[in-house]
C-alpha positions as a printed Julia matrix, in Angstrom:
193×3 Matrix{Float64}:
  -8.12   36.84   -8.88
  -4.59   35.64   -9.61
  -2.28   38.26  -11.13
  -2.28   36.66  -14.59
  -6.03   37.41  -14.88
  -5.54   41.12  -14.23
  -5.72   42.74  -17.64
  -6.86   46.27  -16.88
  -4.58   49.26  -16.6
  -1.39   50.48  -18.17
   0.93   47.7   -19.41
   4.08   49.82  -19.83
   5.78   47.65  -17.15
   5.55   44.53  -19.28
   8.85   43.41  -20.7
   9.08   42.98  -24.41
  10.31   39.64  -25.67
  11.87   39.02  -29.02
   9.44   37.52  -31.47
  10.08   34.14  -33.04
   9.27   32.94  -36.48
   6.5    30.34  -36.54
   8.9    27.81  -38.09
  11.23   28.22  -35.06
   8.33   27.63  -32.68
   7.19   24.52  -34.55
  10.71   23.08  -34.48
  11.07   23.92  -30.77
   7.71   22.3   -30.01
   8.59   19.16  -32.0
  11.92   18.77  -30.19
  10.26   19.22  -26.82
   7.55   16.69  -27.65
  10.08   14.12  -28.88
  12.16   14.55  -25.73
   9.12   13.81  -23.54
   8.19   10.56  -25.23
  10.22    7.43  -25.48
   9.55    4.08  -27.02
  11.78    2.52  -24.32
   9.4     3.43  -21.49
   7.06    0.68  -20.42
   3.51    1.77  -19.7
   2.63    1.83  -16.01
   0.77   -1.27  -14.89
  -2.81   -0.33  -13.96
  -4.03   -0.9   -10.42
  -6.71   -3.49   -9.85
  -9.92   -2.81   -7.99
  -9.44   -3.7    -4.32
 -11.91   -6.52   -3.75
 -11.84   -9.7    -1.64
 -11.35  -11.65   -4.89
  -8.27   -9.61   -5.87
  -6.78   -9.86   -2.35
  -7.48  -13.6    -2.08
  -4.34  -15.63   -1.45
  -1.06  -15.32    0.41
   0.88  -12.06    0.83
   4.25  -11.42    2.41
   5.21   -8.11    3.97
   8.25   -7.14    1.9
   8.98   -3.62    3.16
   7.87   -1.39    5.95
   8.46    2.35    5.51
  10.82    1.69    2.62
  13.03   -0.74    4.53
  13.18   -4.54    4.3
  12.15   -6.4     7.44
  14.82   -7.13   10.02
  16.4   -10.56    9.88
  14.35  -13.13   11.78
  11.08  -11.2    11.47
   8.23  -11.89    9.08
   4.58  -11.32    8.35
   2.42  -13.4     6.01
  -1.29  -12.76    5.53
  -3.61  -15.24    3.87
  -6.88  -13.67    2.71
  -9.97  -15.81    2.11
 -12.35  -14.03   -0.25
 -15.41  -16.2     0.4
 -15.66  -15.61    4.16
 -13.66  -12.35    4.17
 -11.35  -13.81    6.79
  -7.59  -13.68    7.22
  -4.88  -15.74    8.83
  -1.72  -13.93    9.79
   1.61  -15.52   10.62
   3.94  -12.97   12.14
   7.01  -12.57   14.25
   7.82   -9.02   15.34
   7.4    -8.41   19.03
   8.16  -11.88   20.35
  10.8   -14.56   20.11
   8.19  -16.84   18.58
   5.94  -16.75   15.58
   2.21  -16.19   16.03
  -0.85  -17.38   14.16
  -3.63  -14.77   14.33
  -7.05  -15.02   12.7
  -9.88  -12.61   12.07
 -12.08  -10.98    9.48
 -11.65   -8.02    7.17
 -13.8    -5.54    5.3
 -13.11   -3.29    2.31
 -14.89   -0.06    1.52
 -14.38    2.32   -1.36
 -14.32    5.86    0.0
 -15.04    8.4    -2.77
 -12.33   10.74   -1.45
  -9.64    8.43   -0.1
 -10.0     5.29   -2.19
 -10.05    1.69   -0.99
  -9.82    1.2     2.78
  -9.3    -2.14    4.5
 -10.11   -2.68    8.16
 -10.49   -5.75   10.31
 -11.03   -7.43   13.63
  -9.37  -10.31   15.42
 -11.2   -13.52   16.3
 -12.0   -14.56   19.86
 -13.26  -11.1    20.83
  -9.78   -9.59   20.83
 -10.84   -6.32   19.19
 -10.3    -4.38   15.98
  -7.1    -3.62   14.15
  -5.31   -0.58   15.53
  -5.5     1.1    12.11
  -7.46    1.05    8.89
  -5.33    1.11    5.74
  -5.57    2.76    2.34
  -4.79    0.09   -0.24
  -3.11    1.37   -3.41
  -1.1    -0.03   -6.3
  -2.75   -3.48   -6.13
  -1.12   -4.95   -9.22
  -1.83   -8.12  -11.16
   1.92   -8.77  -11.11
   1.6    -9.37   -7.35
   2.2    -6.35   -5.15
   0.24   -3.77   -3.2
   0.84   -0.82   -0.88
  -0.93   -0.24    2.44
  -0.78    3.19    4.09
  -2.18    3.7     7.57
  -5.25    5.9     7.26
  -4.3     8.01   10.29
  -0.52    7.97    9.77
   0.71    8.5     6.19
   4.27    7.68    7.31
   3.23    4.08    8.09
   3.62    2.41    4.68
   3.77   -1.33    4.01
   4.55   -3.04    0.7
   3.3    -6.58    0.18
   4.23   -9.15   -2.42
   2.05  -12.06   -3.42
   3.55  -15.49   -2.77
   2.46  -19.08   -3.29
   2.19  -20.08    0.37
   3.39  -19.52    3.88
   6.7   -21.42    4.26
   6.34  -24.78    6.04
   8.87  -23.88    8.76
   6.83  -20.79    9.68
   3.6   -22.81    9.8
   5.34  -25.29   12.11
   6.77  -22.56   14.35
   3.35  -20.9    14.71
   1.54  -24.23   15.24
   4.0   -25.21   18.0
   3.13  -21.95   19.78
  -0.66  -22.2    19.33
  -1.46  -23.39   22.86
   0.62  -20.57   24.36
  -0.97  -18.02   22.05
  -4.51  -18.98   23.12
  -3.65  -18.26   26.75
  -1.8   -15.06   25.97
  -2.88  -11.5    26.63
  -0.6   -10.2    23.89
  -3.46   -9.14   21.61
  -3.13   -5.68   23.13
   0.3    -5.41   21.55
   0.3    -3.83   18.11
   0.69   -6.62   15.61
   2.78   -6.49   12.47
   0.98   -4.84    9.61
  -1.81   -3.53   11.78
   0.5    -1.14   13.6
   4.2    -1.87   13.67
   5.07    1.05   15.9
């Protein structure tokens, strides 16, 4: 057992401490309690349950591993709750934007929490990682952490829509994308390394 449970034996080695009056202890306790609470602190916003309905809509990758994205790069994901599909518009490993589609699934692991995984359309395979989804807030943000690499952390912010210029850039590249073998490259959120 831990040392503080050992009560047998001679206690001559214990140091004696000066005793305090109960009024001193009450005052000390009250000061400590008052210092720990503040009316200025806002309560922490509770996380939402991670469901297709709560993910539904457009999300922009705002930070990866605590850093904003490099200039000229982007990643937008549009989740469709009804079909559990996604559309991703990203530009990371190419000069051009890409439009990528697929499906996603969410499971609630009793030990790890909510995990999102997915696969690409057109038989291009599964995501390189599954992600733990935390801090899904009604105010419009969420955190994804790679299940097998806790240093791979992405922060998303909800937005109204994918910007028109990005849609145009990705649409202009669609015919090239369909003939591309680049699906083996790790895409944006699904493995930025």
